ZAZATI-391992 format. One record per residue: x, y, z of N, C-alpha, C, O, CB in turn. Coordinates in steps of 0.05 Angstrom, whole numbers, plus 5000, padded with zeros to 4 digits. Atoms other than C-alpha are relative to their C-alpha. Glycine has a CB too. Example, Ala and Ser with C-alpha at 12.3 -4.5 7.8 and 13.67 -1.06 7.14 Angstrom:
% ZAZATI-391992
501849765000524649105156501850245000503950245013498050015025 498449764999527349795143498550225014499550445018500950094971 
This chain:
% ZAZATI-391992
501749765000500050005000501750255000503850265014498150005025 498649755000502450704984499850125028497750115040498950194978 500049904973504451055049497950225005497150275028502750115007 502049784997499451625036497249895001495350035008500350204979 502750115003493551155027499049895027500549775042500049784979 501350114976488750975082497449864991495749994978499450215022 502450155007483450435072498150015024498850115045500649724991 502049984979477250345113500449795022498849615026497249964988 499450164976480450005173499650185025501050375029502949894999 500849834978477250285235502049975023502649755031497149945010 498050014979482250465290498950085027500350085047502450184993 501349934975477250695342497449855001496349774981499650315003 502650134998470950365369497850174987498050424986499249955029 502349865011464450545334498550145024498550045046498149814985 501649864980460151055371497249994991496550064968501050305003 502750065009452850885370498050145018498350155043499549705000 502349904985446451235391497549904986497649774965500050315003 502450115010439151085378499550044970499149844956497750135014 500649955028438151425310502550064983502250134960498050224998 497549925014445451535290502249815009502749775032500750295005 497650164995451451085284502450154988502450214964499849714988 497749855009458051455279502549825002503149705023500450265017 497650175002464351085257502450184996502450364979499749804976 497649845002471251375267501649904975502149674972501749985025 498350075022475451395204502950005010503450085033499750204976 497249994991483051305207501250285001503350325013501749844981 499149724998483752065200498650135023496150165023499550154973 501349894976482452395268498150234993498850414977502250105019 501949795004476252825268498249964975496350114971501350264998 501550065024473552525203498249765006499349555013501949954975 501950214991467252105215498249914978497350074961498450115024 502050115018462751645176497449985016497449885039500849724990 502650004986455451735195498149814985497749844961498850295001 501850185012450651165182497250075010496650065034500749705008 502849924993443351395180498349765006498549554993498850174977 502050214994437950975212497450084987496150284993499649975031 502449945016432050945164497649865012497849615017500449924970 502550114990425050835191498049984976497350184965498850175023 501850045023420550535137497449865007497349715026501549854979 502550144998413450315129498750004972500150064953498050135021 501350025026408350225073499950274985499550274961497249895004 500149745013408450975060502750094987502750254969499150215019 497449925009415951025049502049995023502049805038500050284988 498050004979421651215095500750275010500050474998502549864990 499249754987424451745142502649955015502949745027497850115018 497750014982431151885174500950285006500450474991502349844988 498949744991434352455212502950014989504649854997500050045031 497450005013440352655170502250145016504650085012499850134973 498049884983443753095221498750125025496550235023501650214985 500949884976442853305293502450125014504249975023498549805019 497649874989447853825320500549925028502849875035499650304998 499750074971446653655393501149725003503049675018497350035015 499150284999447452905382502949974990504549835002498149824985 497350025011453652995339502050105020504249985022500150164974 498149894981456953425392500349815024502549765034499050275010 499850194977455252925448501749764993503149655011497249925008 498650245007458252355409502950044992504649874996498549864977 497349965011464452675379501550225013503950245011499850074971 498749764988465853305420500550224980501850424986502649915012 499749805021465553705355497450154997495350044991500849874973 502349835003460754285354500250154973502150304969499750215023 499849885027459254505283497450144994495250045000500549784979 502349835007454555055258500050044970501450214959500150275015 500149985029452954955185498550254991496450315001498749754988 501149755009451455595147499450014970498150204960501950235007 500449995029451355405073499749714990501349534998502450144986 500450265012448654805034500550034970499750234957497149905005 499350005028451154624964499149744988499049535001503050054995 500850255014448754124912501050014971500950224958496949975000 499050025028451753894846498849754987498249555000503150004999 500850235016449453424790502349954980503250144967497350054986 497850075017454853054751499649734987498249564998502650015016 500250255014455452494701502549835007504449925019499850044970 497950194994459951874706502750114990503050224969499549734987 497349915007467352044707500750285008503150365008500549974971 499449734990466652754731501549995026500649865045497350175003 498349994975472052884783500250295008501150464994502849884995 499949734988471353504827501949995024501449855044497150105008 498150004978477353644871502950004990503550004966499649755018 500450004971481553654909499950295010501850455004502249845015 500449724993478954304940500150055030499649875046497350094990 500149914972479754685006499950315000500450444980502449895016 499749714995479355395034502050055022502249895040497250125007 497849954983484955715071499350175024497350315024502250144984 500249824977485756045139497350025013496049815018500850284991 502649964986479556345171497749924982495449904992499750295008 502150085019475556135109499749704999498049604984500550114973 500150305001476855385122497149905006495650035021502049885020 502650114997470654955119500049715009501649555000498550024973 500750274994468154335153497649934982496050104976499449955031 502150085018463453925109498749755009500049575021501149974971 501450254997458153405116498949934973497250074962497750025022 500650065028457353055049498349744998498649565014502649974984 501750245005452252555022499150004971499450204957497550005019 500950035028449452304956497049955000496049785014501549764986 502950025002442152394938499149824977496949704978498850274996 500650175023442352014872502649894990504650044986498450154978 497650125012447451524844502149935021501549875044501250194980 497850084982454351374874502550154992503050204969500449704998 497549875004461051714882502149865018501549735038499950305006 497850064981467951554911500850275011501650454997502449864985 499549754987469052094962502849995014503549785026497850075021 497250004991476152294983500550245018499950475011502049994976 499249784981478652705043503049975004504149765010498549985027 497150004996486052905049500650185024499850425024501450114974 499349854976488853135116502350194994504550114988500849805023 498049795004492553795108500650165025501850375024499050194978 499449874974493053975182502949955008503749725011498049905022 497150024995500354115197500749845025502649695026501350275002 499450134974499953855269498749725002498749615024499150185022 501450254999496153225251501849764996503649784979497749994979 498450245005499252525257499549874973501149714964499549805022 500650115026495952355191500250214978498950194957497249875000 499649795020498152985153501049874974502849704974502150215010 499250105026498752835079498949734993499849614973502950004998 501250265005494552205082497150044991495950244998500249815024 502849975010487752075050498349765009499349555015499950034970 502050204994481451685065498050014978497150234970498750045028 502150015021476451455012497849815008498349615022501349924973 502350174994469551165017497950044978497650264967498750085027 502249985020463951014968497550095014496649965034499649734985 502649904990457651414982497949974978498550024955500350305010 502150035020451051264948497350085012497150115036500049714990 502749934991443751434951498749785017497049835033498250074977 501250234987442150744977501649915025500649755041499849774981 498450084977447750675029499250145026499850055048503050054995 500849834977444851215075502550055018502450025042497849865017 497449954987452051395093500950284993500650374970502149794993 498949735004455052085102502950015010503749845026498250225014 497349964990462152335113500250285011499750484997502149944978 499449744988463952895161503050054996504649895005499150015030 497249935005470353245140500650265015499450475009500550044969 499549764984473253745190501650214984502650164962501549935025 498349785012476754405174502949904998503849745014499850265017 497250085004483854325148500449774981502649664980501249945026 499950225019482253795096499550104971498150294967498049785007 500949975028482153785020498049784995498049575007502549984980 502250195005476153434991499549984970499850184955497450105014 500750045028474153144924498349744997498249585015502549994983 501450245006469852614892499949954970500250144954497150015011 500450085027468952234827497549844998496849695016502549834989 502650135003462351984800500349724988501649684968498150174981 499950285008461651224794497649914984497849714970500449835025 502550085013454451194768499650174975501250354969497750035020 500549855025451451454704499550305007500350474991497549894986 500449734991449352074742499950005031499149805043497350124989 500149984971450052314814499250285008500150484997502849925012 500749744987446952864856501350005027500849835044496850045003 498349994977451853064910499250255017498950475006503050024992 500949794982449753474971501950035023502749835035497149955010 498349974977453953785025499550265015498750475003503050004992 500349784982453454245084502750115008504649965011498349925026 497449884993458954745102499650185024497550305028501150174976 500249834976460455115167501350274995501750425014501449865023 499049735006463455715131499250064971498749884955503250015003 500949925027461556115069502249974979504649984985499050285001 498150015023464756035001501550264998500350485000498549944973 498249775002470656504993501949964977503949814981501550065027 498450055023473656534924502950085004504749954993498950164976 497349904996479756924948501749805017504249815017500050275014 498650194982481556354997499949724990500449535004498850025028 500150265011480655774950502849884997504750024992498650004973 497550155005486055244946499449734988497149644988501649975027 500450275012487154574913502549844999504749945001498950034972 497950205004491453954906499349854975497049784971500449815025 500650145025492153604839499049725005500049585023502649994982 501450254995487752994834501849754997501349555010497649984981 498350235005493252534808502850045012504849955001500349964970 497449964986498652744857501449745004500349555014499550155027 498550254998504152224856500549925029500649685035502750034986 499550064972505352274931497649885013497849695029500950265015 502550114989498052154949499349734987498449555000497850204996 500650245015497151634894497149895006496849665013502049775006 502850084994489551624903499049814979499349854955498250265001 501350195018485951034873497150094997495450055016500149705011 502649895004479751364844497949804990495549874988500250234979 501950215008476550704821498750054973496849914966497949975022 501049945027475351004752502450024982504450144990498350264999 497749975019479950934691500650294994498850444989499549844974 499349725005483851584681498950114974498350354972503050035000 501049905026481451624609497050085002496050224983500349794978 502849924996474351714636499650255016497450365018498549775013 500249774983475952304680499050244984499850284961502750075013 500949745011472352964665500550205022499350195043496949994991 499149804980475453564701499650284990499650324965502949955009 500049715008474754314701502950074993504849945001498950185023 497449915007480554694672501650075025504150035026499850244981 498749924975482154954742501149755014503449765025498150155018 499150234986482654254771502249854986503549684998497649815005 497850135015487454034717502750115007504849995001499550034970 497449864995492754524741500550065029502150235036500150264984 499549964971492254494817502949925007504049754993498049845016 497350074992498954454853500249725012498249615020501150205020 499650264987501953814879500050035031500150255041502749874991 499949994970501853624953502750125009502750285028499749725011 497449894992509353784957500150304996501250445013502249874984 500149715004508254474927498350145021499050355030498950064972 501649894977502854594979501650005025501550205040497449845004 498450024975507454365035502150225000502650345022501449735002 497949805001512754855012498950295005500550475009501450004972 501249744995507855435022499550035030498850265039497550044985 500749994972506855265096502150155016501850175041499549725011 
């Protein structure tokens, strides 16, 4: 395994409550949330986020202020993105339609997992979300024919504080689970700096 890669091997016990199951990822502060769906003949219902419960279980108090949604076709890769300084964002991400491979990269200088990534498949049917704290780069690639991606942010979009890491960084060596010839990227995401170039700015 490449030294920067982290697979879904849980290093802490799962944290469970009645309507929410929270699983610790290998990156400190990054959590997988499994929604509990209540269904009957009419359909289904689940609570997708509860600030009070999340704080009680993780010790992280987050105040989301902006929701974003994108629609993308198979092979679209968005990332790796982050915001700098006081504009940094924590995110809670989920998929409303289709499936994606979601990737979080730890860019916190004081973190024991600095420069490492975690990836997880999120889909409309898995009822799984990923919480990504401030200080991370984030990206995803669409695995299905189409995907609707939804995420909550605890800070507003700030174009002046945007940052990025190139999706095919050799040091990270992310396995995107999609053949490179199928990637569809924005012009901006094609020229993001490498992880090493980012490190040299710190």
